[in-house]
TIMARTOR-431944 format. One record per atom (N, C-alpha, C, O): y, x, z; residue in three letters. Coordinates in pm, whole numbers, padded with zeros to 5 digits, always signed. Layout:
BEGIN
YXZAla/...
REM end
This chain:
BEGIN
-00120+00084+00000Met/+00000+00000+00000Met/+00125+00087+00000Met/+00217+00064-00079Met/+00129+00187+00088Asn/+00242+00277+00094Asn/+00258+00355-00036Asn/+00370+00383-00080Asn/+00142+00391-00097Glu/+00147+00464-00224Glu/+00211+00378-00333Glu/+00287+00429-00415Glu/+00179+00247-00333Asn/+00237+00156-00432Asn/+00387+00144-00412Asn/+00464+00141-00508Asn/+00428+00136-00285Leu/+00571+00126-00255Leu/+00644+00252-00299Leu/+00754+00246-00353Leu/+00580+00367-00275Ser/+00642+00494-00314Ser/+00658+00503-00464Ser/+00760+00551-00514Ser/+00557+00457-00537Ala/+00563+00460-00682Ala/+00673+00368-00733Ala/+00746+00402-00826Ala/+00682+00249-00670Glu/+00785+00153-00711Glu/+00925+00209-00683Glu/+01016+00193-00764Glu/+00939+00274-00568Thr/+01069+00335-00534Thr/+01105+00445-00631Thr/+01222+00458-00670Thr/+01006+00524-00672Ala/+01031+00633-00767Ala/+01079+00578-00900Ala/+01169+00634-00962Ala/+01017+00466-00945Val/+01058+00405-01071Val/+01202+00354-01060Val/+01281+00372-01153Val/+01235+00293-00947Gln/+01371+00243-00927Gln/+01473+00356-00928Gln/+01581+00343-00985Gln/+01435+00468-00865Asn/+01527+00581-00858Asn/+01558+00641-00996Asn/+01667+00693-01019Asn/+01458+00633-01087Thr/+01481+00688-01220Thr/+01586+00607-01296Thr/+01646+00658-01390Thr/+01607+00481-01256Lys/+01707+00396-01322Lys/+01847+00423-01268Lys/+01946+00389-01333Lys/+01855+00484-01151Met/+01984+00503-01086Met/+02059+00622-01147Met/+01999+00727-01173Met/+02189+00605-01168Ile/+02272+00715-01216Ile/+02399+00720-01132Ile/+02435+00622-01067Ile/+02464+00833-01134Arg/+02590+00847-01059Arg/+02696+00755-01117Arg/+02704+00733-01238Arg/+02777+00702-01028Leu/+02883+00609-01067Leu/+02981+00674-01164Leu/+03022+00613-01263Leu/+03019+00799-01135Asn/+03117+00865-01223Asn/+03059+00888-01363Asn/+03132+00883-01463Asn/+02928+00914-01371Lys/+02863+00932-01501Lys/+02863+00802-01580Lys/+02886+00802-01701Lys/+02836+00692-01511Phe/+02836+00560-01576Phe/+02974+00530-01635Phe/+02984+00479-01746Phe/+03079+00560-01558Ile/+03216+00534-01604Ile/+03246+00619-01728Ile/+03304+00570-01825Ile/+03207+00747-01723Ala/+03231+00836-01837Ala/+03153+00789-01960Ala/+03204+00794-02071Ala/+03028+00745-01939Met/+02945+00698-02049Met/+02998+00568-02109Met/+02967+00534-02223Met/+03079+00496-02032Ser/+03139+00372-02081Ser/+03260+00398-02169Ser/+03318+00306-02226Ser/+03299+00526-02179Gly/+03410+00564-02266Gly/+03547+00542-02205Gly/+03647+00544-02275Gly/+03551+00521-02072Val/+03679+00493-02006Val/+03757+00621-01981Val/+03876+00629-02013Val/+03690+00720-01925Thr/+03755+00846-01892Thr/+03648+00950-01862Thr/+03529+00922-01876Thr/+03689+01069-01822Ser/+03594+01174-01789Ser/+03539+01155-01649Ser/+03590+01073-01572Ser/+03435+01231-01614Arg/+03379+01222-01478Arg/+03480+01263-01373Arg/+03488+01203-01266Arg/+03559+01366-01406Arg/+03658+01414-01308Arg/+03763+01306-01281Arg/+03799+01282-01165Arg/+03812+01242-01386Lys/+03909+01135-01368Lys/+03844+01014-01301Lys/+03909+00943-01223Lys/+03716+00991-01330Ala/+03643+00881-01266Ala/+03636+00903-01115Ala/+03651+00809-01037Ala/+03615+01028-01075Asp/+03612+01059-00931Asp/+03746+01025-00867Asp/+03750+00976-00754Asp/+03855+01051-00937Glu/+03988+01020-00883Glu/+04004+00869-00866Glu/+04062+00823-00767Glu/+03954+00793-00962Leu/+03961+00647-00952Leu/+03877+00595-00837Leu/+03915+00502-00766Leu/+03760+00658-00818Ile/+03672+00618-00708Ile/+03739+00644-00574Ile/+03741+00557-00487Ile/+03793+00764-00557Leu/+03859+00800-00431Leu/+03981+00712-00403Leu/+04015+00687-00288Leu/+04046+00664-00510Ala/+04164+00579-00494Ala/+04127+00433-00465Ala/+04214+00349-00446Ala/+03997+00404-00460Gly/+03953+00269-00429Gly/+03968+00170-00543Gly/+03970+00049-00521Gly/+03979+00222-00667Lys/+04001+00134-00782Lys/+03872+00092-00852Lys/+03874+00011-00945Lys/+03759+00149-00805Val/+03630+00117-00867Val/+03549+00028-00773Val/+03535+00057-00654Val/+03496-00082-00828Met/+03419-00176-00747Met/+03278-00188-00803Met/+03257-00189-00924Met/+03183-00197-00710Ile/+03043-00222-00746Ile/+03007-00359-00691Ile/+03005-00381-00570Ile/+02978-00450-00782Asn/+02946-00588-00742Asn/+03054-00649-00652Asn/+03025-00719-00556Asn/+03180-00620-00688Gly/+03292-00679-00617Gly/+03336-00607-00491Gly/+03428-00652-00423Gly/+03270-00495-00459Ile/+03303-00422-00337Ile/+03349-00280-00373Ile/+03281-00211-00449Ile/+03463-00238-00321Ala/+03516-00105-00349Ala/+03430+00002-00284Ala/+03391-00011-00168Ala/+03399+00107-00359His/+03323+00221-00308His/+03404+00347-00332His/+03442+00377-00445His/+03431+00420-00226Thr/+03515+00540-00237Thr/+03438+00669-00210Thr/+03498+00776-00200Thr/+03308+00659-00199Glu/+03227+00778-00171Glu/+03179+00841-00302Glu/+03113+00777-00383Glu/+03214+00969-00321Leu/+03168+01040-00440Leu/+03017+01063-00433Leu/+02962+01084-00325Leu/+02953+01058-00546Gly/+02808+01074-00548Gly/+02733+00943-00539Gly/+02610+00942-00544Gly/+02804+00832-00527Thr/+02741+00700-00522Thr/+02660+00676-00649Thr/+02705+00706-00760Thr/+02540+00622-00633Arg/+02454+00596-00747Arg/+02441+00445-00768Arg/+02443+00367-00673Arg/+02428+00406-00896Ile/+02418+00264-00928Ile/+02304+00241-01027Ile/+02257+00334-01093Ile/+02262+00116-01036Asp/+02163+00076-01136Asp/+02239+00011-01251Asp/+02289-00100-01235Asp/+02248+00077-01365Pro/+02328+00023-01476Pro/+02277-00110-01529Pro/+02351-00183-01595Pro/+02151-00142-01501Asn/+02094-00269-01548Asn/+02119-00385-01452Asn/+02109-00501-01491Asn/+02151-00353-01328Glu/+02166-00457-01226Glu/+02308-00468-01171Glu/+02356-00579-01144Glu/+02375-00355-01153Asp/+02506-00355-01088Asp/+02620-00384-01186Asp/+02614-00346-01303Asp/+02721-00452-01137Ile/+02841-00482-01215Ile/+02953-00391-01167Ile/+02992-00394-01050Ile/+03005-00310-01259Ile/+03109-00212-01224Ile/+03242-00257-01286Ile/+03247-00297-01402Ile/+03347-00249-01206Ser/+03480-00284-01256Ser/+03582-00182-01208Ser/+03567-00122-01101Ser/+03686-00163-01289Ile/+03797-00075-01253Ile/+03926-00155-01263Ile/+03958-00212-01367Ile/+03999-00158-01153Asn/+04123-00237-01147Asn/+04099-00381-01189Asn/+04182-00444-01255Asn/+03982-00433-01150Gly/+03951-00573-01177Gly/+03891-00601-01313Gly/+03853-00714-01341Gly/+03881-00498-01400Lys/+03826-00518-01533Lys/+03683-00467-01539Lys/+03656-00350-01512Lys/+03591-00557-01574Glu/+03450-00522-01577Glu/+03420-00428-01695Glu/+03466-00450-01807Glu/+03341-00322-01667Leu/+03301-00229-01772Leu/+03182-00285-01849Leu/+03094-00349-01792Leu/+03181-00260-01978Glu/+03073-00310-02062Glu/+02949-00223-02053Glu/+02841-00264-02096Glu/+02964-00104-02000Gly/+02849-00015-01990Gly/+02851+00094-02095Gly/+02941+00097-02179Gly/+02752+00183-02092Pro/+02749+00296-02185Pro/+02759+00253-02331Pro/+02695+00157-02374Pro/+02842+00327-02406Lys/+02862+00299-02548Lys/+02814+00417-02630Lys/+02800+00529-02580Lys/+02791+00390-02757Glu/+02759+00500-02848Glu/+02883+00589-02861Glu/+02993+00540-02887Glu/+02864+00717-02843Leu/+02975+00811-02853Leu/+03004+00841-03000Leu/+02914+00873-03077Leu/+03131+00829-03037Val/+03171+00854-03175Val/+03283+00958-03177Val/+03360+00970-03082Val/+03289+01033-03286Tyr/+03384+01143-03298Tyr/+03443+01145-03439Tyr/+03369+01148-03537Tyr/+03575+01143-03447Tyr/+03644+01148-03575Tyr/+03741+01265-03576Tyr/+03800+01299-03473Tyr/+03758+01326-03692Ile/+03865+01422-03714Ile/+03967+01354-03805Ile/+03930+01290-03904Ile/+04095+01368-03772Ile/+04203+01304-03849Ile/+04304+01411-03888Ile/+04333+01502-03810Ile/+04358+01400-04009Asn/+04470+01484-04050Asn/+04597+01399-04033Asn/+04631+01319-04120Asn/+04664+01417-03922Lys/+04778+01333-03886Lys/+04896+01355-03979Lys/+04938+01468-04002Lys/+04951+01245-04034Pro/+05074+01258-04112Pro/+05196+01259-04019Pro/+05186+01230-03900Pro/+05308+01292-04076Arg/+05434+01282-04002Arg/+05464+01134-03974Arg/+05420+01045-04048Arg/+05540+01108-03869Asp/+05590+00974-03832Asp/+05485+00885-03765Asp/+05510+00766-03745Asp/+05368+00939-03731Tyr/+05270+00865-03651Tyr/+05273+00919-03508Tyr/+05299+01037-03486Tyr/+05245+00832-03411Ile/+05243+00875-03271Ile/+05101+00863-03215Ile/+05022+00781-03261Ile/+05072+00946-03115Cys/+04941+00946-03050Cys/+04949+00860-02924Cys/+04977+00910-02815Cys/+04926+00730-02939Ala/+04934+00636-02828Ala/+04848+00515-02859Ala/+04813+00491-02974Ala/+04814+00438-02755Arg/+04735+00316-02773Arg/+04821+00201-02824Arg/+04773+00115-02897Arg/+04950+00201-02785Arg/+05041+00095-02828Arg/+05179+00152-02848Arg/+05212+00258-02794Arg/+05261+00083-02925Ser/+05396+00130-02956Ser/+05500+00035-02899Ser/+05491-00087-02916Ser/+05599+00093-02830Gln/+05707+00013-02773Gln/+05818-00012-02875Gln/+05893-00109-02863Gln/+05827+00074-02974Phe/+05941+00066-03067Phe/+05897+00049-03213Phe/+05973+00081-03304Phe/+05777-00001-03233Gly/+05732-00026-03369Gly/+05684+00096-03445Gly/+05670+00090-03567Gly/+05659+00208-03374Asp/+05608+00328-03440Asp/+05465+00307-03489Asp/+05390+00226-03433Asp/+05429+00380-03592Lys/+05293+00373-03644Lys/+05199+00451-03552Lys/+05231+00561-03509Lys/+05083+00393-03521Leu/+04986+00454-03430Leu/+04881+00532-03509Leu/+04837+00488-03614Leu/+04843+00647-03456Ile/+04746+00732-03526Ile/+04612+00661-03543Ile/+04543+00682-03643Ile/+04574+00576-03446Thr/+04445+00507-03455Thr/+04443+00405-03567Thr/+04335+00363-03609Thr/+04560+00364-03618Glu/+04564+00267-03728Glu/+04511+00327-03858Glu/+04483+00254-03953Glu/+04497+00459-03861Leu/+04438+00523-03978Leu/+04286+00510-03979Leu/+04222+00532-04081Leu/+04229+00474-03863Leu/+04083+00465-03848Leu/+04036+00322-03873Leu/+04118+00230-03878Leu/+03904+00301-03889Pro/+03852+00164-03900Pro/+03891+00081-03776Pro/+03898+00134-03665Pro/+03915-00046-03796Lys/+03967-00132-03691Lys/+03877-00136-03568Lys/+03925-00149-03455Lys/+03747-00124-03589Glu/+03653-00135-03477Glu/+03660-00016-03382Glu/+03601-00022-03274Glu/+03730+00091-03419Val/+03742+00207-03329Val/+03888+00237-03294Val/+03922+00351-03264Val/+03973+00136-03299Trp/+04112+00157-03263Trp/+04131+00189-03115Trp/+04238+00232-03073Trp/+04025+00167-03034Asn/+04037+00194-02890Asn/+04006+00339-02854Asn/+04005+00374-02736Asn/+03982+00425-02953Leu/+03950+00565-02923Leu/+04073+00639-02870Leu/+04187+00601-02896Leu/+04045+00745-02794Ser/+04152+00831-02742Ser/+04152+00962-02820Ser/+04049+01004-02874Ser/+04268+01026-02825Thr/+04276+01155-02895Thr/+04265+01270-02795Thr/+04302+01258-02678Thr/+04214+01382-02844Val/+04207+01505-02764Val/+04345+01570-02771Val/+04379+01635-02869Val/+04423+01552-02666Gly/+04560+01600-02667Gly/+04645+01517-02762Gly/+04599+01417-02817Gly/+04770+01558-02779Arg/+04862+01482-02862Arg/+04939+01575-02955Arg/+04952+01695-02931Arg/+04989+01516-03061Leu/+05085+01583-03148Leu/+05209+01495-03151Leu/+05199+01373-03158Leu/+05327+01557-03147Asp/+05448+01475-03149Asp/+05467+01411-03285Asp/+05396+01442-03381Asp/+05563+01321-03293Lys/+05583+01237-03411Lys/+05602+01318-03538Lys/+05557+01277-03645Lys/+05668+01432-03527Asn/+05701+01511-03646Asn/+05599+01620-03678Asn/+05613+01689-03779Asn/+05498+01635-03594Thr/+05395+01737-03617Thr/+05276+01676-03690Thr/+05236+01563-03662Thr/+05220+01750-03784Thr/+05106+01702-03862Thr/+04981+01783-03825Thr/+04987+01879-03748Thr/+04867+01740-03882Gly/+04747+01821-03869Gly/+04636+01761-03787Gly/+04626+01639-03771Gly/+04552+01850-03735Leu/+04422+01814-03679Leu/+04432+01739-03546Leu/+04497+01783-03451Leu/+04365+01624-03543Leu/+04343+01548-03420Leu/+04195+01511-03412Leu/+04131+01486-03514Leu/+04143+01507-03290Ile/+04008+01455-03267Ile/+04024+01324-03193Ile/+04093+01317-03091Ile/+03960+01218-03244Ala/+03961+01088-03177Ala/+03818+01055-03135Ala/+03726+01064-03216Ala/+03801+01018-03009Thr/+03666+00995-02957Thr/+03669+00903-02835Thr/+03775+00881-02776Thr/+03553+00852-02798Asn/+03538+00780-02671Asn/+03458+00862-02571Asn/+03413+00810-02469Asn/+03441+00990-02600Asp/+03368+01082-02512Asp/+03466+01142-02411Asp/+03530+01244-02437Asp/+03477+01078-02295Gly/+03571+01123-02192Gly/+03542+01263-02143Gly/+03634+01338-02109Gly/+03414+01300-02138Glu/+03378+01433-02093Glu/+03432+01541-02187Glu/+03485+01643-02143Glu/+03419+01516-02318Leu/+03467+01614-02415Leu/+03620+01624-02409Leu/+03675+01734-02413Leu/+03688+01510-02401Ile/+03834+01511-02391Ile/+03878+01594-02273Ile/+03969+01677-02285Ile/+03816+01572-02159Asn/+03852+01647-02038Asn/+03825+01795-02055Asn/+03907+01879-02016Asn/+03709+01829-02113Ser/+03672+01969-02129Ser/+03768+02044-02220Ser/+03799+02161-02197Ser/+03816+01976-02325Leu/+03904+02042-02421Leu/+04049+02048-02377Leu/+04126+02131-02426Leu/+04088+01961-02284Thr/+04229+01952-02247Thr/+04262+02009-02110Thr/+04379+02040-02083Thr/+04164+02025-02022Gln/+04199+02079-01891Gln/+04238+02227-01904Gln/+04174+02301-01979Gln/+04342+02270-01833Pro/+04395+02406-01847Pro/+04291+02516-01827Pro/+04298+02620-01893Pro/+04196+02494-01737Ser/+04098+02599-01708Ser/+04006+02629-01826Ser/+03943+02735-01829Ser/+03997+02538-01922Ser/+03908+02561-02037Ser/+03963+02665-02132Ser/+03887+02728-02207Ser/+04098+02685-02129Lys/+04164+02779-02221Lys/+04121+02756-02366Lys/+04096+02850-02441Lys/+04112+02629-02403Cys/+04073+02592-02539Cys/+04181+02634-02638Cys/+04298+02602-02621Cys/+04141+02706-02741Glu/+04238+02754-02841Glu/+04281+02642-02935Glu/+04198+02565-02984Glu/+04412+02634-02960Lys/+04468+02546-03063Lys/+04551+02633-03157Lys/+04642+02703-03113Lys/+04520+02627-03287Glu/+04592+02709-03383Glu/+04686+02623-03467Glu/+04650+02515-03514Glu/+04808+02674-03485Tyr/+04911+02602-03560Tyr/+04966+02688-03672Tyr/+04975+02810-03660Tyr/+05001+02623-03782Met/+05077+02688-03888Met/+05223+02647-03871Met/+05255+02529-03870Met/+05310+02746-03857Val/+05451+02721-03831Val/+05533+02773-03948Val/+05529+02892-03981Val/+05609+02683-04012Lys/+05696+02721-04123Lys/+05841+02719-04075Lys/+05887+02621-04015Lys/+05913+02828-04104Ile/+06049+02846-04053Ile/+06143+02872-04169Ile/+06110+02947-04261Ile/+06259+02812-04164Gln/+06361+02843-04264Gln/+06421+02980-04236Gln/+06466+03007-04125Gln/+06420+03066-04335Gly/+06474+03201-04319Gly/+06365+03302-04288Gly/+06246+03269-04281Gly/+06407+03426-04269Glu/+06314+03536-04244Glu/+06304+03564-04095Glu/+06405+03587-04028Glu/+06180+03562-04042Leu/+06157+03589-03900Leu/+06139+03739-03882Leu/+06045+03797-03937Leu/+06226+03802-03806Ser/+06224+03947-03791Ser/+06111+03993-03698Ser/+06056+03914-03622Ser/+06078+04122-03707Asp/+05978+04180-03617Asp/+06023+04168-03471Asp/+05940+04151-03381Asp/+06153+04177-03449Lys/+06207+04165-03313Lys/+06178+04027-03255Lys/+06139+04014-03139Lys/+06197+03923-03337Lys/+06170+03788-03290Lys/+06021+03767-03266Lys/+05981+03700-03171Lys/+05938+03825-03353Ile/+05793+03817-03334Ile/+05754+03882-03201Ile/+05672+03829-03127Ile/+05816+03997-03172Ser/+05790+04067-03046Ser/+05829+03983-02926Ser/+05759+03981-02825Ser/+05942+03913-02937Glu/+05986+03825-02828Glu/+05883+03716-02802Glu/+05850+03687-02687Glu/+05832+03657-02910Leu/+05731+03552-02894Leu/+05605+03606-02827Leu/+05550+03542-02737Leu/+05560+03724-02870Lys/+05437+03781-02815Lys/+05450+03814-02667Lys/+05354+03802-02590Lys/+05571+03856-02626Lys/+05594+03888-02485Lys/+05604+03763-02399Lys/+05581+03766-02278Lys/+05640+03651-02464Gly/+05658+03525-02393Gly/+05804+03490-02378Gly/+05887+03577-02353Gly/+05835+03362-02394Val/+05973+03316-02380Val/+05977+03202-02278Val/+05881+03127-02264Val/+06088+03191-02208Glu/+06104+03086-02108Glu/+06146+02956-02175Glu/+06237+02954-02258Glu/+06078+02849-02137Ile/+06112+02716-02190Ile/+06127+02619-02074Ile/+06071+02640-01966Ile/+06202+02512-02096Glu/+06218+02407-01997Glu/+06116+02296-02026Glu/+06122+02231-02130Glu/+06025+02276-01932Val/+05917+02179-01951Val/+05945+02055-01868Val/+05978+02065-01750Val/+05931+01939-01930Glu/+05950+01812-01860Glu/+05815+01748-01832Glu/+05727+01746-01918Glu/+05799+01696-01709Asn/+05684+01611-01682Asn/+05736+01484-01615Asn/+05857+01462-01608Asn/+05645+01400-01567Cys/+05687+01271-01514Cys/+05767+01284-01385Cys/+05833+01189-01344Cys/+05761+01400-01320Glu/+05828+01416-01191Glu/+05956+01496-01200Glu/+06056+01460-01138Glu/+05956+01605-01278Asn/+06075+01690-01283Asn/+06075+01779-01407Asn/+05988+01767-01494Asn/+06173+01867-01413Thr/+06182+01967-01519Thr/+06173+02106-01455Thr/+06236+02132-01353Thr/+06094+02194-01515Tyr/+06077+02327-01458Tyr/+06074+02431-01569Tyr/+06047+02400-01685Tyr/+06102+02556-01531Thr/+06100+02667-01626Thr/+05961+02728-01633Thr/+05898+02754-01531Thr/+05913+02750-01755His/+05778+02802-01776His/+05781+02917-01876His/+05848+02908-01979His/+05711+03025-01846Leu/+05700+03137-01939Leu/+05587+03106-02037Leu/+05469+03111-02001Leu/+05624+03073-02159Ala/+05526+03035-02261Ala/+05490+03157-02346Ala/+05576+03220-02408Ala/+05361+03187-02345Lys/+05314+03307-02416Lys/+05194+03271-02503Lys/+05090+03233-02451Lys/+05207+03283-02635Pro/+05094+03254-02722Pro/+04986+03360-02711Pro/+05013+03475-02676Pro/+04863+03322-02742Lys/+04754+03419-02742Lys/+04764+03509-02866Lys/+04739+03629-02859Lys/+04801+03448-02978Val/+04811+03522-03104Val/+04933+03473-03182Val/+04959+03353-03188Val/+05007+03566-03240Val/+05112+03534-03338Val/+05090+03625-03457Val/+05087+03747-03444Val/+05076+03564-03575Lys/+05045+03644-03694Lys/+05129+03594-03812Lys/+05137+03474-03837Lys/+05191+03687-03883Ile/+05271+03650-04001Ile/+05178+03626-04120Ile/+05099+03713-04156Ile/+05188+03507-04180Leu/+05110+03474-04299Leu/+05190+03498-04426Leu/+05136+03539-04529Leu/+05320+03471-04419Lys/+05408+03490-04535Lys/+05551+03510-04483Lys/+05596+03437-04395Lys/+05621+03608-04538Arg/+05759+03631-04494Arg/+05846+03664-04614Arg/+05826+03765-04682Arg/+05943+03578-04639Arg/+06040+03595-04745Arg/+06178+03563-04690Arg/+06189+03501-04584Arg/+06284+03603-04758Pro/+06420+03577-04708Pro/+06446+03428-04683Pro/+06518+03391-04591Pro/+06387+03343-04769Glu/+06416+03199-04756Glu/+06321+03126-04661Glu/+06355+03018-04613Glu/+06202+03183-04634Arg/+06106+03112-04550Arg/+06001+03208-04494Arg/+05960+03303-04559Arg/+05961+03179-04369Thr/+05853+03254-04305Thr/+05746+03157-04259Thr/+05776+03049-04209Thr/+05620+03195-04277Val/+05508+03115-04229Val/+05426+03200-04132Val/+05385+03311-04167Val/+05404+03150-04012Ile/+05325+03224-03913Ile/+05211+03137-03862Ile/+05216+03014-03867Ile/+05109+03203-03812Ser/+05000+03136-03739Ser/+05021+03165-03591Ser/+05045+03279-03552Ser/+05013+03060-03509Met/+05028+03078-03365Met/+04911+03010-03294Met/+04881+02893-03320Met/+04847+03082-03204Val/+04734+03030-03128Val/+04776+03016-02981Val/+04824+03110-02920Val/+04756+02895-02927Leu/+04786+02868-02787Leu/+04659+02840-02709Leu/+04561+02789-02764Leu/+04662+02874-02580Glu/+04552+02836-02490Glu/+04600+02734-02388Glu/+04524+02692-02301Glu/+04726+02696-02398Glu/+04781+02593-02312Glu/+04847+02488-02400Glu/+04857+02506-02521Glu/+04891+02379-02340Gly/+04946+02272-02423Gly/+05060+02199-02357Gly/+05050+02079-02332Gly/+05168+02270-02328Lys/+05286+02203-02274Lys/+05349+02114-02382Lys/+05336+02140-02502Lys/+05415+02010-02338Lys/+05476+01915-02430Lys/+05578+01984-02521Lys/+05671+02049-02473Lys/+05560+01970-02652Arg/+05649+02026-02754Arg/+05665+02178-02738Arg/+05772+02232-02765Arg/+05560+02245-02694Gln/+05569+02386-02655Gln/+05617+02476-02769Gln/+05709+02556-02749Gln/+05557+02466-02886Ile/+05596+02558-02995Ile/+05739+02531-03040Ile/+05814+02625-03067Ile/+05777+02405-03048Arg/+05916+02374-03086Arg/+06014+02433-02985Arg/+06119+02485-03022Arg/+05980+02424-02857Leu/+06068+02480-02754Leu/+06072+02632-02760Leu/+06177+02693-02739Leu/+05957+02693-02789Met/+05952+02839-02800Met/+06036+02888-02918Met/+06111+02985-02905Met/+06023+02820-03031Met/+06100+02862-03148Met/+06249+02836-03126Met/+06334+02913-03171Met/+06279+02727-03057Asn/+06417+02696-03022Asn/+06477+02807-02935Asn/+06593+02844-02951Asn/+06394+02859-02843Ala/+06441+02962-02749Ala/+06478+03092-02820Ala/+06559+03169-02769Ala/+06419+03118-02938Ile/+06453+03242-03012Ile/+06547+03212-03129Ile/+06570+03298-03215Ile/+06602+03089-03131Gly/+06708+03059-03228Gly/+06668+02982-03351Gly/+06747+02973-03445Gly/+06547+02924-03353Tyr/+06503+02848-03470Tyr/+06481+02702-03430Tyr/+06381+02668-03367Tyr/+06575+02617-03468Lys/+06571+02477-03425Lys/+06495+02387-03522Lys/+06445+02282-03481Lys/+06486+02426-03647Arg/+06419+02344-03746Arg/+06292+02414-03795Arg/+06299+02518-03860Arg/+06178+02356-03763Ile/+06050+02414-03807Ile/+05960+02303-03858Ile/+05979+02185-03826Ile/+05862+02342-03938Asp/+05759+02251-03985Asp/+05629+02295-03917Asp/+05588+02410-03928Asp/+05565+02201-03846Leu/+05453+02238-03759Leu/+05327+02160-03795Leu/+05331+02038-03812Leu/+05216+02233-03808Lys/+05088+02171-03844Lys/+04975+02236-03764Lys/+04961+02358-03764Lys/+04895+02154-03696Arg/+04779+02209-03625Arg/+04661+02217-03721Arg/+04629+02121-03791Arg/+04596+02334-03724Ile/+04487+02355-03820Ile/+04352+02383-03754Ile/+04250+02391-03822Ile/+04351+02399-03621Arg/+04224+02427-03553Arg/+04230+02387-03407Arg/+04331+02408-03340Arg/+04120+02330-03355Ile/+04097+02311-03212Ile/+03964+02377-03179Ile/+03860+02336-03231Ile/+03966+02478-03094Ser/+03845+02555-03062Ser/+03785+02607-03194Ser/+03852+02680-03267Ser/+03660+02570-03225Asn/+03598+02620-03349Asn/+03597+02515-03460Asn/+03532+02533-03564Asn/+03670+02404-03438Leu/+03677+02298-03539Leu/+03804+02315-03622Leu/+03915+02312-03568Leu/+03788+02332-03753Lys/+03902+02355-03842Lys/+03933+02230-03923Lys/+03845+02150-03954Lys/+04061+02216-03958Leu/+04104+02102-04040Leu/+04046+02110-04180Leu/+04008+02008-04237Leu/+04040+02229-04235Gly/+03983+02248-04368Gly/+04062+02177-04477Gly/+04185+02179-04477Gly/+03991+02114-04570Glu/+04055+02052-04685Glu/+04075+01902-04669Glu/+04104+01833-04767Glu/+04063+01850-04548Leu/+04082+01707-04524Leu/+04225+01667-04561Leu/+04321+01728-04515Leu/+04238+01564-04645Gly/+04369+01523-04695Gly/+04458+01463-04587Gly/+04408+01412-04487Gly/+04588+01468-04608Ile/+04683+01413-04512Ile/+04660+01262-04500Ile/+04649+01192-04600Ile/+04653+01214-04376Gly/+04629+01072-04351Gly/+04484+01031-04362Gly/+04452+00913-04346Gly/+04394+01127-04391Lys/+04252+01097-04406Lys/+04176+01128-04277Lys/+04227+01197-04188Lys/+04054+01076-04268Tyr/+03968+01099-04153Tyr/+03824+01106-04199Tyr/+03789+01065-04309Tyr/+03741+01160-04111Arg/+03596+01156-04133Arg/+03527+01168-03998Arg/+03585+01218-03902Arg/+03402+01124-03993Lys/+03322+01141-03872Lys/+03276+01286-03862Lys/+03243+01350-03962Lys/+03274+01337-03741Leu/+03217+01469-03720Leu/+03065+01460-03727Leu/+03006+01362-03683Leu/+03004+01562-03783Ser/+02858+01568-03787Ser/+02804+01602-03649Ser/+02877+01650-03563Ser/+02677+01576-03629Lys/+02612+01609-03502Lys/+02622+01759-03475Lys/+02642+01801-03361Lys/+02608+01838-03581Glu/+02617+01984-03567Glu/+02757+02026-03523Glu/+02772+02115-03439Glu/+02860+01962-03580Glu/+02997+01994-03543Glu/+03025+01959-03398Glu/+03089+02035-03326Glu/+02976+01843-03354Val/+02996+01799-03215Val/+02928+01896-03120Val/+02988+01938-03021Val/+02803+01932-03149Asn/+02730+02025-03063Asn/+02796+02161-03059Asn/+02803+02225-02954Asn/+02846+02206-03174Ser/+02914+02336-03180Ser/+03042+02332-03099Ser/+03074+02428-03029Ser/+03115+02220-03108Leu/+03240+02206-03032Leu/+03213+02208-02882Leu/+03284+02273-02806Leu/+03109+02136-02841Lys/+03075+02131-02698Lys/+03028+02267-02645Lys/+03056+02304-02531Lys/+02956+02340-02729Ser/+02904+02469-02684Ser/+03012+02576-02680Ser/+02991+02683-02621Ser/+03128+02549-02741Ser/+03235+02649-02745Ser/+03321+02648-02620Ser/+03405+02736-02603Ser/+03303+02549-02531Ile/+03390+02537-02414Ile/+03311+02549-02286Ile/+03368+02541-02177Ile/
REM end
């Protein structure tokens, strides 16, 4: 009798998963962010708030909600690469009638989130996905995920200015709480083309402050630049047309995950 009970308990335990994993699998956010929601008392199991990390649930039996909204449960993870055009914004909704980057995708995946953001005037590579774990891994500062940009500048960029960029320049960074001074230093700066009328450089960052490259170029005297992201980690934009998208292959997704 006890052996039967033990076997039944073992079967039940195999169905149980961590609450934060269930939330991440539902495409809401990453496990780390899920833990923050749990600690804040915003996650309920069968109508009761649980604030203990490590809590396990039965996805087939328990009803999970966040801020009163019931989760549908684990979803198929999807991954798209987009070549963002100018004048689109990276947001779920627009307050001022701006075009949303997700509107370029099929309607059934308009709820996807992007890995980081590009400002309205910046073009190039974006990843859109419902994989909260991947988004967190690629965007958290400790990952030091490389982002490569092509920067076009009016006029000739001197060696002195290149040296200033490599040493790092101070920029004023705004966040939701205040403004602070930050020493912004690219990992790589490389001249691709330099002529009296125009210079093109490649710049690789391991951090992602808001409008960082524009602020850096502004700090050395260049206010008007054309900016395009061409790589995130080992994923390159390649020949994907402006405003176009495609699904990432399984190999590309696995390669991206293994790079961080």
